[in-house]
RODO-2510 file (C-alpha; in nm, 4 decimals, decimal comma):
residues 556
     n   res          X          Y          Z
     1     m   -15,0636   -10,8358    11,6605
     2     e   -15,3289   -10,6363    11,5358
     3     k   -15,3888   -10,4646    11,8980
     4     l   -15,0101   -10,3871    11,9036
     5     w   -15,0350   -10,2194    11,5530
     6     q   -15,3289   -10,0174    11,6753
     7     l   -15,1348    -9,8825    11,9750
     8     r   -14,8430    -9,7960    11,7745
     9     q   -15,0621    -9,6619    11,5354
    10     e   -15,2403    -9,4628    11,8114
    11     r   -14,9125    -9,3492    11,9492
    12     q   -14,7872    -9,2013    11,6607
    13     r   -15,1120    -9,0119    11,6614
    14     w   -15,0903    -8,8720    11,9941
    15     e   -14,7150    -8,7916    11,9118
    16     a   -14,7902    -8,5786    11,5831
    17     t   -15,0981    -8,3974    11,7658
    18     t   -15,1062    -8,3490    12,1140
    19     l   -14,7831    -8,4220    12,2227
    20     k   -14,6432    -8,2168    11,9831
    21     d   -14,8678    -7,9224    12,0605
    22     a   -14,7571    -7,9459    12,4334
    23     l   -14,4365    -7,9062    12,3308
    24     k   -14,4528    -7,5813    12,1199
    25     r   -14,6374    -7,4524    12,4389
    26     q   -14,3941    -7,5902    12,7026
    27     p   -14,0414    -7,7445    12,6014
    28     e   -13,8969    -8,0229    12,7976
    29     r   -13,6744    -7,9286    13,0914
    30     a   -13,4103    -8,1583    12,9126
    31     q   -13,3158    -8,2769    12,5826
    32     q   -13,2349    -8,5897    12,7215
    33     f   -13,2908    -8,7261    13,0812
    34     t   -13,1431    -9,0180    13,1910
    35     s   -13,1366    -9,2003    13,5506
    36     l   -12,8537    -9,1699    13,7737
    37     s   -12,6355    -9,4630    13,5868
    38     d   -12,6889    -9,2683    13,2789
    39     l   -12,9172    -9,5059    13,1385
    40     p   -13,1694    -9,3057    12,9132
    41     i   -13,4961    -9,2487    13,0055
    42     n   -13,7953    -9,2700    12,7228
    43     r   -14,0613    -9,0003    12,7611
    44     i   -14,3907    -9,2712    12,7793
    45     y   -14,3520    -9,6457    12,8042
    46     g   -14,5651    -9,9042    12,6168
    47     p   -14,5897   -10,2619    12,4740
    48     d   -14,3331   -10,1707    12,2352
    49     d   -14,0608   -10,0878    12,5039
    50     l   -14,1191   -10,4870    12,5981
    51     k   -14,0052   -10,6301    12,2294
    52     g   -13,9237   -11,0245    12,3332
    53     f   -14,0658   -10,9558    12,6842
    54     d   -14,2270   -11,2934    12,7852
    55     l   -14,5027   -11,3221    13,0842
    56     e   -14,3889   -11,6210    13,2173
    57     r   -13,9950   -11,6379    13,1635
    58     s   -13,9264   -11,2860    13,2459
    59     l   -14,2336   -11,1947    13,5087
    60     g   -14,3550   -11,5290    13,6727
    61     l   -14,5373   -11,5332    13,9807
    62     p   -14,4267   -11,4936    14,3425
    63     g   -14,2589   -11,7526    14,4916
    64     e   -14,1787   -11,9367    14,1418
    65     y   -13,9145   -11,8980    13,8945
    66     p   -13,7624   -11,6938    13,8011
    67     f   -13,8634   -11,5066    14,0944
    68     t   -13,8723   -11,1600    13,9557
    69     r   -14,2368   -11,0959    14,1730
    70     g   -14,0236   -11,2022    14,4518
    71     i   -13,9060   -11,5027    14,6478
    72     h   -14,1778   -11,5626    14,8776
    73     p   -14,5834   -11,6098    14,7399
    74     t   -14,7252   -11,3783    14,9709
    75     m   -14,4124   -11,1375    15,0478
    76     y   -14,4898   -10,8994    15,3320
    77     r   -14,8262   -10,9905    15,3594
    78     g   -14,7477   -11,2636    15,5779
    79     r   -14,4508   -11,1320    15,6984
    80     l   -14,2630   -10,7891    15,6970
    81     w   -13,8885   -10,7525    15,6201
    82     t   -13,6620   -10,7376    15,9013
    83     m   -13,5499   -10,4212    16,0379
    84     r   -13,2217   -10,3423    16,1171
    85     q   -13,0514   -10,0216    16,2448
    86     f   -12,6750   -10,0224    16,2661
    87     a   -12,5610    -9,9892    16,5503
    88     g   -12,1965   -10,0709    16,7642
    89     f   -11,9799    -9,7774    16,8739
    90     g   -11,7655    -9,6776    17,1909
    91     s   -11,7192    -9,9700    17,4015
    92     a   -11,9187   -10,3578    17,4268
    93     e   -12,1122   -10,2040    17,6820
    94     d   -12,2419    -9,8847    17,5227
    95     s   -12,3521   -10,1221    17,2103
    96     n   -12,5134   -10,3447    17,4068
    97     r   -12,7311   -10,0615    17,5568
    98     r   -12,7992    -9,9150    17,2364
    99     f   -12,9159   -10,2799    17,0923
   100     h   -13,2274   -10,3045    17,3963
   101     y   -13,2906   -10,0127    17,3543
   102     l   -13,3887   -10,0393    16,9606
   103     l   -13,5433   -10,3767    17,0463
   104     e   -13,7540   -10,1860    17,2927
   105     h   -13,8205    -9,9558    17,0053
   106     g   -13,9596   -10,2496    16,7510
   107     q   -13,6712   -10,3109    16,6102
   108     t   -13,6729   -10,6681    16,4584
   109     g   -13,2673   -10,7441    16,4048
   110     l   -12,9433   -10,6469    16,4976
   111     s   -12,6816   -10,5309    16,2940
   112     v   -12,3330   -10,4739    16,4291
   113     a   -12,0881   -10,2154    16,3091
   114     f   -11,7121   -10,2713    16,4346
   115     d   -11,4470   -10,0048    16,4356
   116     m   -11,1281    -9,9557    16,2300
   117     p   -10,8813   -10,1769    16,4549
   118     t   -11,1180   -10,4610    16,4332
   119     l   -11,2290   -10,4621    16,0939
   120     m   -10,8363   -10,4491    16,0319
   121     g   -10,7722   -10,7767    16,2544
   122     y   -10,5615   -10,5409    16,5436
   123     d   -10,6286   -10,5649    16,8614
   124     s   -10,6710   -10,2312    17,0546
   125     d   -10,3799   -10,1685    17,2212
   126     h   -10,2218   -10,2092    16,9172
   127     p    -9,9816    -9,8947    16,7536
   128     r   -10,2209    -9,9003    16,4212
   129     a   -10,5420    -9,8695    16,6742
   130     l   -10,4249    -9,5395    16,8453
   131     g   -10,7204    -9,2827    16,8465
   132     e   -10,9438    -9,5175    16,6472
   133     v   -11,0726    -9,7605    16,9470
   134     g   -11,4735    -9,7466    16,9532
   135     r   -11,5001    -9,4708    16,7042
   136     e   -11,6625    -9,5884    16,4075
   137     g   -11,8046    -9,8841    16,6106
   138     v   -11,7646   -10,1274    16,8384
   139     a   -11,4356   -10,2471    16,9857
   140     i   -11,3832   -10,6600    17,0168
   141     d   -11,1004   -10,7888    17,1369
   142     s   -11,1990   -11,1042    17,2486
   143     v   -11,4551   -11,3743    17,3590
   144     q   -11,5200   -11,1907    17,6766
   145     d   -11,6300   -10,8635    17,4323
   146     m   -11,8341   -11,0339    17,2552
   147     e   -12,0290   -11,1499    17,5879
   148     i   -12,0617   -10,8163    17,6836
   149     l   -12,1710   -10,7163    17,3579
   150     l   -12,4567   -10,9930    17,3374
   151     r   -12,5537   -11,0001    17,7253
   152     d   -12,9121   -11,0393    17,7802
   153     l   -13,0107   -11,0544    17,4034
   154     p   -13,2582   -11,3169    17,2740
   155     l   -13,0573   -11,4728    17,0036
   156     d   -13,2977   -11,7722    16,9309
   157     r   -13,5418   -11,4954    16,8899
   158     v   -13,3482   -11,2468    16,6958
   159     t   -13,0937   -11,2513    16,4013
   160     t   -12,7272   -11,0737    16,4329
   161     s   -12,5912   -10,8856    16,1105
   162     m   -12,2027   -10,8701    16,1516
   163     t   -12,0502   -10,6201    15,8927
   164     i   -11,7046   -10,7646    15,9584
   165     n   -11,4841   -10,9269    15,6475
   166     a   -11,1551   -10,9671    15,6965
   167     p   -11,1793   -11,1131    16,0107
   168     a   -11,4399   -11,2485    15,9884
   169     n   -11,3899   -11,6105    16,0703
   170     v   -11,2884   -11,4679    16,4100
   171     l   -11,5557   -11,2468    16,5003
   172     l   -11,8245   -11,5831    16,4028
   173     a   -11,5908   -11,7913    16,6132
   174     m   -11,5948   -11,5285    16,8877
   175     y   -11,9975   -11,5147    16,8352
   176     v   -12,0445   -11,9076    16,8494
   177     a   -11,8239   -11,9132    17,1489
   178     a   -12,0326   -11,6257    17,3668
   179     a   -12,3522   -11,7763    17,2386
   180     e   -12,2941   -12,1463    17,3667
   181     n   -12,1596   -11,9572    17,6650
   182     m   -12,5026   -11,7821    17,7155
   183     g   -12,6165   -12,1910    17,6918
   184     f   -12,7588   -12,1364    17,3118
   185     t   -12,6803   -12,4036    17,0728
   186     r   -12,5091   -12,3935    16,7137
   187     a   -12,9062   -12,4776    16,5936
   188     q   -13,0410   -12,1680    16,7728
   189     i   -12,8474   -11,9224    16,6991
   190     g   -12,9142   -11,7198    16,3003
   191     g   -12,7554   -11,4255    16,1559
   192     t   -12,5139   -11,3343    15,8960
   193     t   -12,1181   -11,2596    15,8803
   194     q   -12,0324   -11,0605    15,5633
   195     t   -11,7296   -11,2091    15,5110
   196     d   -11,7139   -11,0896    15,1361
   197     m   -11,3465   -11,0180    15,0462
   198     l   -11,3867   -10,9883    14,6802
   199     k   -11,5660   -10,6537    14,7678
   200     e   -11,3616   -10,4981    15,0047
   201     f   -11,0570   -10,5432    14,7004
   202     i   -11,3060   -10,3666    14,4427
   203     a   -11,4267   -10,1279    14,6804
   204     q   -11,3803   -10,0905    15,0738
   205     k   -11,0301   -10,1730    15,1013
   206     e   -10,9802   -10,3245    15,4624
   207     w   -10,8365   -10,6342    15,4020
   208     i   -10,5411   -10,8493    15,5808
   209     v   -10,4142   -11,0956    15,3423
   210     p   -10,4219   -11,1489    14,9790
   211     p   -10,7117   -11,2304    14,7328
   212     r   -10,6519   -11,6106    14,7087
   213     p   -10,5851   -11,6932    15,0930
   214     s   -10,8913   -11,4666    15,1412
   215     m   -11,0727   -11,7058    14,9664
   216     k   -10,9290   -12,0171    15,1448
   217     l   -11,0595   -11,8666    15,4672
   218     i   -11,4198   -11,8174    15,3024
   219     q   -11,4076   -12,1727    15,2004
   220     d   -11,3385   -12,3029    15,5462
   221     m   -11,6173   -12,0495    15,7145
   222     l   -11,8553   -12,1591    15,4315
   223     v   -11,7762   -12,5950    15,5452
   224     f   -11,7942   -12,5046    15,8897
   225     g   -12,1226   -12,3058    15,8601
   226     t   -12,2443   -12,5934    15,6316
   227     r   -12,2027   -12,8577    15,8682
   228     e   -12,1899   -12,6551    16,2100
   229     l   -12,4447   -12,3537    16,1685
   230     p   -12,7917   -12,4233    16,0155
   231     r   -12,9447   -12,0991    16,0521
   232     w   -12,6162   -11,8912    15,9559
   233     n   -12,5581   -11,7023    15,6747
   234     v   -12,1988   -11,7195    15,6107
   235     i   -12,1500   -11,4898    15,3628
   236     s   -12,3483   -11,1715    15,2511
   237     i   -12,2304   -11,1000    14,9146
   238     s   -12,2408   -10,7221    14,9077
   239     g   -12,2927   -10,4650    14,6104
   240     y   -12,3352   -10,1968    14,8717
   241     h   -11,9633   -10,1167    14,9336
   242     i   -11,9354   -10,1284    14,5260
   243     r   -12,2128    -9,8683    14,5050
   244     e   -12,0696    -9,6266    14,7574
   245     a   -11,7588    -9,6420    14,5882
   246     g   -11,8722    -9,4643    14,2966
   247     a   -12,0474    -9,7360    14,0771
   248     t   -12,3446    -9,7210    13,8719
   249     a   -12,6618    -9,9451    13,9608
   250     v   -12,5566   -10,1611    13,6688
   251     q   -12,1782   -10,2111    13,7825
   252     e   -12,3138   -10,2780    14,1526
   253     l   -12,5904   -10,5574    14,0359
   254     a   -12,3085   -10,7359    13,7678
   255     f   -12,0100   -10,7086    14,0497
   256     t   -12,2390   -10,8244    14,2955
   257     l   -12,3723   -11,1765    14,1456
   258     a   -11,9956   -11,1942    13,9668
   259     d   -11,8755   -11,2167    14,3137
   260     g   -12,1362   -11,4239    14,4213
   261     v   -12,0132   -11,6995    14,1327
   262     a   -11,7157   -11,6682    14,2811
   263     y   -11,8297   -11,7810    14,6151
   264     v   -12,0392   -12,0454    14,4844
   265     q   -11,7496   -12,2061    14,2972
   266     a   -11,4956   -12,1507    14,6035
   267     g   -11,7615   -12,3650    14,7922
   268     i   -11,8332   -12,6299    14,5420
   269     d   -11,4615   -12,6572    14,5149
   270     a   -11,4434   -12,7390    14,8758
   271     g   -11,6183   -13,0367    14,8237
   272     l   -11,9707   -12,9199    14,9203
   273     d   -12,2460   -12,9611    14,7101
   274     v   -12,4128   -12,6716    14,5758
   275     d   -12,7707   -12,7609    14,7235
   276     e   -12,5890   -12,7919    15,1041
   277     f   -12,4755   -12,3781    15,0734
   278     a   -12,6602   -12,2171    14,8539
   279     p   -12,9805   -12,1911    15,0516
   280     r   -12,7980   -12,0078    15,3104
   281     l   -12,6020   -11,7216    15,0712
   282     s   -12,7492   -11,3831    15,1041
   283     f   -12,6844   -11,0621    14,9133
   284     f   -12,6481   -10,7066    15,0734
   285     f   -12,7287   -10,3996    14,7916
   286     d   -12,7193   -10,0444    14,8224
   287     c   -13,0472    -9,8273    14,7647
   288     h   -12,9848    -9,5140    14,5829
   289     n   -13,1875    -9,2161    14,5018
   290     d   -13,3223    -9,3066    14,1562
   291     f   -13,6519    -9,4571    14,2860
   292     f   -13,7294    -9,6527    13,9508
   293     e   -13,3565    -9,7688    13,9044
   294     e   -13,3418    -9,9194    14,1761
   295     v   -13,6949   -10,0668    14,1976
   296     a   -13,5574   -10,2285    13,8491
   297     k   -13,2085   -10,3357    13,9804
   298     f   -13,3361   -10,5379    14,2868
   299     r   -13,5747   -10,7159    14,0364
   300     a   -13,2968   -10,7917    13,7885
   301     a   -13,0826   -10,9349    14,0130
   302     r   -13,3370   -11,2461    14,1083
   303     r   -13,4157   -11,2885    13,7908
   304     l   -13,0026   -11,3308    13,6854
   305     w   -12,9371   -11,5271    14,0111
   306     a   -13,2307   -11,7971    13,9547
   307     r   -13,0818   -11,8355    13,6082
   308     i   -12,6889   -11,8681    13,7587
   309     m   -12,7954   -12,0899    13,9971
   310     r   -13,0408   -12,3177    13,8336
   311     d   -12,8520   -12,3421    13,5008
   312     r   -12,4776   -12,2566    13,5109
   313     f   -12,4569   -12,4492    13,8556
   314     k   -12,7172   -12,7006    13,8063
   315     a   -12,8346   -12,6187    14,1609
   316     k   -13,1918   -12,8412    14,1918
   317     n   -13,2991   -12,6973    14,5426
   318     p   -13,5326   -12,4097    14,4140
   319     h   -13,4475   -12,2268    14,7955
   320     s   -13,0716   -12,2465    14,6379
   321     w   -13,2011   -11,9746    14,3199
   322     w   -13,3452   -11,7707    14,5488
   323     l   -13,1713   -11,4234    14,5715
   324     r   -13,2381   -11,2776    14,9517
   325     f   -13,1135   -10,9430    15,0367
   326     h   -13,0263   -10,7169    15,2961
   327     t   -13,0674   -10,3132    15,1810
   328     q   -12,8961   -10,0285    15,3371
   329     t   -13,0285    -9,6941    15,1857
   330     a   -12,7414    -9,4934    15,0389
   331     g   -12,4556    -9,3445    15,2791
   332     v   -12,3130    -9,1847    15,0216
   333     s   -12,6131    -9,0185    14,8995
   334     l   -12,6350    -8,8130    15,2674
   335     t   -12,5245    -8,5120    15,2660
   336     a   -12,3832    -8,3054    15,5279
   337     q   -12,5278    -7,9378    15,3690
   338     q   -12,9143    -7,9289    15,5041
   339     p   -12,8871    -8,2415    15,6709
   340     l   -13,2617    -8,2526    15,7321
   341     n   -13,3241    -8,3059    15,3812
   342     n   -13,1445    -8,6447    15,4480
   343     i   -13,4590    -8,7731    15,6146
   344     v   -13,6160    -8,7723    15,2829
   345     r   -13,3701    -8,9073    15,0811
   346     v   -13,4034    -9,2225    15,3165
   347     a   -13,7138    -9,2430    15,2739
   348     i   -13,7783    -9,2545    14,8830
   349     q   -13,4759    -9,5053    14,9390
   350     a   -13,6239    -9,7344    15,1908
   351     l   -13,9748    -9,7273    14,9618
   352     a   -13,7691    -9,8905    14,6874
   353     a   -13,6275   -10,1188    14,8846
   354     v   -13,9830   -10,2573    15,0024
   355     l   -14,1068   -10,2137    14,6445
   356     g   -13,8360   -10,3946    14,5227
   357     g   -13,8596   -10,6755    14,7525
   358     t   -13,6060   -10,6938    14,9996
   359     q   -13,5820   -10,9397    15,2979
   360     s   -13,3824   -10,6765    15,5489
   361     l   -13,3552   -10,3007    15,5721
   362     h   -13,1299   -10,0460    15,7440
   363     t   -13,2187    -9,7061    15,6960
   364     n   -12,9672    -9,4524    15,7562
   365     s   -12,9903    -9,1210    15,9922
   366     m   -12,9885    -8,8677    15,9056
   367     d   -12,6535    -8,7299    16,1250
   368     e   -12,4227    -9,0341    15,9529
   369     t   -12,2371    -8,7875    15,7661
   370     y   -12,0815    -8,6181    16,0939
   371     a   -12,0902    -8,9565    16,3164
   372     l   -12,2213    -9,2480    16,4240
   373     p   -12,6142    -9,1857    16,4900
   374     t   -12,7640    -9,0429    16,7696
   375     e   -13,0228    -9,1943    16,9793
   376     d   -13,2728    -8,9697    16,8332
   377     a   -13,1566    -8,9640    16,4906
   378     v   -13,1748    -9,3428    16,4462
   379     i   -13,5394    -9,3389    16,5829
   380     v   -13,6302    -9,1505    16,3214
   381     a   -13,4513    -9,4039    16,0661
   382     l   -13,6436    -9,6792    16,2273
   383     r   -13,9639    -9,4933    16,2147
   384     t   -13,9502    -9,4294    15,8649
   385     q   -13,9370    -9,8188    15,8215
   386     q   -14,2420    -9,8651    16,0377
   387     i   -14,4306    -9,6264    15,8787
   388     i   -14,3436    -9,7479    15,5268
   389     a   -14,4729   -10,1068    15,6628
   390     h   -14,8015    -9,9752    15,8809
   391     e   -14,9188    -9,6682    15,7179
   392     s   -14,8339    -9,6254    15,3261
   393     g   -15,0122    -9,9776    15,1898
   394     v   -14,7209   -10,0527    14,9929
   395     a   -14,7011   -10,3970    15,2170
   396     d   -15,0350   -10,5111    15,1383
   397     t   -15,0402   -10,6169    14,7628
   398     v   -14,6946   -10,8437    14,5934
   399     d   -14,5089   -10,6361    14,3827
   400     p   -14,7288   -10,3416    14,3105
   401     l   -14,5047   -10,2419    14,0599
   402     g   -14,4888   -10,5758    13,8540
   403     g   -14,6506   -10,4926    13,4933
   404     s   -14,5514   -10,1471    13,5167
   405     y   -14,4170   -10,0509    13,0913
   406     f   -14,1428    -9,8492    13,2481
   407     v   -14,0047   -10,0892    13,5320
   408     e   -14,0532   -10,4181    13,3217
   409     s   -13,8315   -10,2532    13,0707
   410     m   -13,5757   -10,1328    13,3153
   411     t   -13,5638   -10,4273    13,4794
   412     t   -13,4320   -10,5814    13,1349
   413     t   -13,1979   -10,3174    13,0242
   414     m   -13,0133   -10,3932    13,3704
   415     e   -12,9756   -10,7538    13,3068
   416     e   -12,8671   -10,7317    12,9663
   417     r   -12,6061   -10,4625    13,0850
   418     a   -12,5300   -10,6791    13,3774
   419     e   -12,4908   -11,0156    13,2191
   420     a   -12,2584   -10,8180    12,9423
   421     y   -12,0650   -10,7475    13,2191
   422     i   -12,0472   -11,0803    13,3779
   423     q   -11,9600   -11,2054    13,0261
   424     k   -11,6481   -11,0094    13,0613
   425     i   -11,5390   -11,1059    13,3661
   426     d   -11,5686   -11,4810    13,2823
   427     d   -11,3636   -11,4128    13,0199
   428     l   -11,1158   -11,2921    13,2318
   429     d   -11,1255   -11,6468    13,4271
   430     g   -11,3231   -11,4875    13,6544
   431     m   -11,3949   -11,2597    13,9510
   432     v   -11,0485   -11,3176    14,1589
   433     r   -10,8684   -11,2916    13,8487
   434     a   -11,0524   -10,9773    13,7394
   435     v   -10,9725   -10,8301    14,0648
   436     e   -10,6406   -10,9093    14,0376
   437     l   -10,6121   -10,7170    13,7340
   438     g   -10,7919   -10,4077    13,8518
   439     y   -11,0514   -10,4487    13,6121
   440     p   -11,3417   -10,3877    13,8231
   441     q   -11,1332   -10,0992    14,0055
   442     r   -11,1029    -9,9151    13,6915
   443     e   -11,4620    -9,9696    13,5727
   444     i   -11,6230    -9,7999    13,8873
   445     a   -11,3424    -9,5259    13,9267
   446     e   -11,4189    -9,3765    13,5641
   447     a   -11,8046    -9,4379    13,6725
   448     s   -11,7383    -9,2249    13,9780
   449     y   -11,5351    -8,9595    13,7960
   450     h   -11,7677    -8,9451    13,5237
   451     y   -12,0567    -8,8877    13,7878
   452     q   -11,8738    -8,5971    13,9419
   453     q   -11,8001    -8,4635    13,6048
   454     q   -12,2128    -8,4179    13,5830
   455     l   -12,2289    -8,2655    13,9340
   456     e   -11,9815    -7,9925    13,8766
   457     r   -12,1418    -7,9067    13,5562
   458     k   -12,4882    -7,9665    13,7090
   459     d   -12,5960    -8,2006    13,4516
   460     k   -12,6922    -8,3858    13,7760
   461     t   -12,8421    -8,1900    14,0999
   462     i   -12,8070    -8,3081    14,4800
   463     v   -13,0321    -8,0502    14,6996
   464     g   -12,8254    -7,8206    14,8881
   465     v   -12,4974    -7,8850    14,7429
   466     n   -12,5136    -7,7666    14,3917
   467     e   -12,8470    -7,6393    14,3804
   468     f   -13,0573    -7,4277    14,6227
   469     v   -12,7581    -7,3907    14,8818
   470     l   -12,8330    -7,2069    15,2000
   471     p   -12,5830    -6,9406    15,2844
   472     e   -12,5761    -7,0564    15,6273
   473     e   -12,5574    -7,4429    15,7566
   474     q   -12,8144    -7,6310    15,9650
   475     r   -12,6175    -7,7560    16,2898
   476     i   -12,7937    -8,1045    16,4536
   477     p   -12,6816    -8,2947    16,7651
   478     i   -12,3935    -8,5263    16,6822
   479     l   -12,2993    -8,8724    16,8786
   480     r   -11,9202    -8,8115    17,0329
   481     i   -11,7270    -9,0965    17,1522
   482     d   -11,5503    -9,0355    17,5007
   483     p   -11,1556    -9,0743    17,4739
   484     e   -11,1952    -9,2989    17,8129
   485     v   -11,2960    -9,6055    17,5799
   486     e   -11,0195    -9,6229    17,4529
   487     r   -10,8360    -9,6606    17,7447
   488     r   -11,0896    -9,8587    17,9314
   489     q   -11,0739   -10,1088    17,6440
   490     i   -10,6765   -10,1083    17,6245
   491     e   -10,6668   -10,1939    18,0031
   492     r   -10,9420   -10,4653    17,9400
   493     v   -10,7538   -10,6518    17,6341
   494     r   -10,4475   -10,6254    17,8470
   495     r   -10,6061   -10,7735    18,1505
   496     i   -10,7572   -11,0547    17,9495
   497     r   -10,4031   -11,1725    17,8360
   498     a   -10,2553   -11,1867    18,1731
   499     k   -10,5395   -11,3423    18,3586
   500     r   -10,5725   -11,6820    18,0312
   501     d   -10,4287   -11,9953    18,0488
   502     e   -10,1029   -11,8649    17,8581
   503     v    -9,9890   -12,2347    17,7694
   504     r   -10,3179   -12,3412    17,6367
   505     a   -10,3396   -11,9948    17,4090
   506     r   -10,0110   -12,0535    17,3094
   507     r   -10,1055   -12,4143    17,2088
   508     a   -10,4270   -12,2943    17,0402
   509     l   -10,2457   -12,0425    16,8142
   510     d    -9,9526   -12,2546    16,7308
   511     d   -10,2507   -12,5523    16,6198
   512     l   -10,3800   -12,2586    16,4051
   513     k   -10,0437   -12,2064    16,2301
   514     r    -9,9893   -12,5560    16,1453
   515     a   -10,3171   -12,5792    16,0134
   516     a   -10,3240   -12,2648    15,7330
   517     d    -9,9684   -12,3987    15,6526
   518     a   -10,0804   -12,7272    15,5994
   519     g   -10,4217   -12,6351    15,3880
   520     e   -10,6498   -12,7505    15,6693
   521     n   -10,9976   -12,6043    15,7648
   522     t   -10,8630   -12,3033    15,9615
   523     m   -11,1989   -12,2353    16,0983
   524     y   -11,2129   -12,4904    16,3677
   525     k   -10,8546   -12,4063    16,4990
   526     v   -11,0142   -12,0198    16,5330
   527     l   -11,2751   -12,1652    16,7556
   528     e   -11,0220   -12,3106    16,9802
   529     c   -10,8163   -11,9970    16,9914
   530     v   -11,1092   -11,7353    17,1086
   531     k   -11,2074   -12,0214    17,3638
   532     a   -10,8463   -12,0270    17,4819
   533     g   -10,8221   -11,6372    17,4997
   534     g   -10,6619   -11,5965    17,2265
   535     t   -10,7534   -11,2061    17,0634
   536     m   -10,8518   -11,0955    16,7407
   537     g   -10,4826   -10,9575    16,6956
   538     e   -10,3014   -11,2346    16,8195
   539     i   -10,5068   -11,4796    16,5404
   540     c   -10,4926   -11,2635    16,2610
   541     d   -10,1561   -11,2319    16,3310
   542     v   -10,1047   -11,6011    16,2694
   543     f   -10,2813   -11,5548    15,8804
   544     r   -10,0166   -11,2415    15,8086
   545     a    -9,7601   -11,4664    15,9135
   546     v    -9,8383   -11,7597    15,6659
   547     y   -10,0057   -11,5826    15,3878
   548     g    -9,8448   -11,2621    15,4124
   549     e   -10,0041   -10,9125    15,3788
   550     y   -10,1956   -10,7701    15,0904
   551     r   -10,0593   -10,4262    14,9351
   552     e   -10,3108   -10,2883    14,6787
   553     p   -10,1204   -10,2333    14,3177
   554     a   -10,1321    -9,9099    14,1758
   555     i   -10,4660    -9,9339    13,9466
   556     i   -10,4519    -9,6632    13,6327
***
């Protein structure tokens, strides 16, 4: 206490002399400094800013509760994060070639983007798919497409992340069936399906059926994955799209963990013991431009989730307390103006993700405001990760920012403000009900509007957009999808339907409908459907018929 008193006295002396004289000569750039999410930033941080901070309870040691400093004792000294680059465009053949190209250049995990018809559960020959086939990701209509997508890939050594939500059960079934046809066992294959439907209703807006039946389908997947796929993360609880929709860092953290609470409860309600499935849950976060805020967000997330799992859900296995997460740099931060600047933004964001302790990382390519990335752009993005890993030195010690007065203070602030949001959602009877009431949607809309006002007033600066603008914009090569992709994909899905055993396919689809009507586990029936030649659209049409299609209410 005496030492703390001395530090306070010294700080008061500094403010009255050295600082006062400096401010007379050179005033500060602003009256108030705030983070990207409007958290106040002090001029200097010291012990006074860590009131109530307990070294053991708040910080701890790496690999031990509360995991503020990382979930593994040695972190990147033992193993680097998995380097993934989002890939998937055009046909399954096109995407398979890109996968092999990236693996040859040092990528260590696969990440699949799907086109809009696939994301919405339609076949490529559906009228609503017109003009969208293969445009923003790969078109997958059948297990045959999946087999082409995965051709000659070492599925027992490389994990695959699939950014798919509403029809995640169908894509998972296709992946399992394709892998088995290629000679792999269910125990060998590892990866992640995103599956997070709550964030779809909150932010991304790609859905098929309403929230409550969506949760039932997720429960079915959790049970199937727990019993059948020991290396698969059935759900990746995703804050990324929440942040991309305009949320603050605090909102991203809070709403993501609140979604996680809902999914854990859903698994328990499905009859699973929490320690059966919680160790395979994973998370997916955005990493934006405010470097220290993002590092603090990741550290606070680990600490909060460990406490939620241990104290709220009474999980006994320490692995159930882990918050394992993938990070993607902020797509919303990329600018069409001066696109080469995006390389710098991505490097800063990737560095923050690594210093925050991510287990997996995707770095956006500089051209993604225009189109899916070219080969040259995606290699620059991958090399960004490799330079951080092998040249910067930041992976050589665990939690290098741990103990920083600023970082620890920001971590605690993030934690406290996120807890307040989570309590509000608990008071509304959980996240499903909160979504139905439009609570998180309104909060994000207000935050997004506030940020836009700051940009227009130039309270916040985006280089090349509202400051440092060039008279003529830079032009860069962009990836263009051959229109022939759509024609060939339509021919393929129609050919598959024409050649399959129609009696078997119809029987499998009917069995799925009966299971859905009866409230049984649908996942095993979906797997039978894809093996029988059922297509994405046909299977999703069963769910539309049983549960109805979702129509978003107006949120005011």
